[in-house]
C-alpha positions as MATLAB code, in Angstrom:
seq = 'MISRQPEALFDELNDIYSAFDQITERYGTVERLRTSPPPDRAELGRAYGELGKVLLGAKYLDAAEPALRNAST';
ca = [
      -6.523  -30.815   18.258;
      -7.725  -28.198   15.826;
      -7.167  -29.065   12.212;
      -6.395  -26.386    9.676;
      -8.394  -25.964    6.572;
      -6.528  -26.989    3.421;
      -6.757  -23.447    2.043;
      -5.033  -22.039    5.135;
      -2.215  -24.555    4.782;
      -1.754  -23.680    1.114;
      -1.699  -19.969    1.973;
       0.947  -20.596    4.619;
       3.036  -22.681    2.216;
       2.801  -19.954   -0.409;
       4.064  -17.439    2.150;
       6.981  -19.726    3.021;
       7.916  -20.228   -0.642;
       7.610  -16.506   -1.307;
       9.905  -15.677    1.617;
      12.407  -18.301    0.469;
      12.416  -16.863   -3.063;
      12.936  -13.330   -1.761;
      15.739  -14.393    0.577;
      17.453  -16.351   -2.201;
      17.194  -13.405   -4.588;
      18.500  -10.848   -2.077;
      21.332  -13.147   -0.971;
      22.319  -13.668   -4.616;
      22.501   -9.908   -5.096;
      24.688   -9.528   -2.003;
      27.045  -12.282   -3.166;
      27.258  -10.892   -6.705;
      28.101   -7.419   -5.417;
      30.444   -8.695   -2.712;
      32.550  -10.688   -5.167;
      32.645   -8.133   -7.966;
      35.958   -6.335   -8.273;
      35.883   -3.707   -6.793;
      32.614   -3.896   -4.873;
      30.468   -0.754   -4.872;
      30.205   -0.253   -1.097;
      27.057    1.894   -1.203;
      25.235   -0.552   -3.438;
      26.457   -3.479   -1.346;
      25.202   -1.759    1.805;
      21.760   -1.294    0.251;
      21.718   -4.958   -0.802;
      22.579   -6.063    2.733;
      19.797   -3.818    4.032;
      17.259   -5.357    1.658;
      18.363   -8.854    2.665;
      18.079   -7.915    6.336;
      14.551   -6.550    5.874;
      13.376   -9.714    4.149;
      14.956  -11.869    6.860;
      13.248   -9.773    9.544;
       9.917  -10.138    7.770;
      10.374  -13.899    7.659;
      11.239  -13.825   11.386;
      14.835  -15.000   10.915;
      16.041  -12.521   13.509;
      19.450  -14.105   14.111;
      20.221  -14.065   10.388;
      18.868  -10.540    9.913;
      21.146   -8.977   12.524;
      24.489   -9.411   10.682;
      22.908   -8.432    7.369;
      21.587   -5.211    8.868;
      24.894   -4.580   10.621;
      26.706   -4.981    7.281;
      24.238   -2.557    5.722;
      25.363    0.175    8.072;
      29.092   -0.210    7.466;
];
C-alpha cells in the first residue's frame, strides 16, 4: 500500500472544501433567484449554468445534468 504524503492529503482536502464552498454558493444563488417573485429567467438560467459547471468540475455528473438542462430552458 502506498501512503500519501501529508501535504498531498491537505491539498486534496482543500480542493474538496473549495468545491463544496463553490457548490453551496452557486446553489444559494439559484435558490434565491428561483424563489424571488417574479424570477428573472435569464439570470436564473445563468445561475443554473454556473452551478452545473462547478458540479461538472467536481465530477458530480449526475447532479450537473439537471442544472445544465435548467440553464438551457
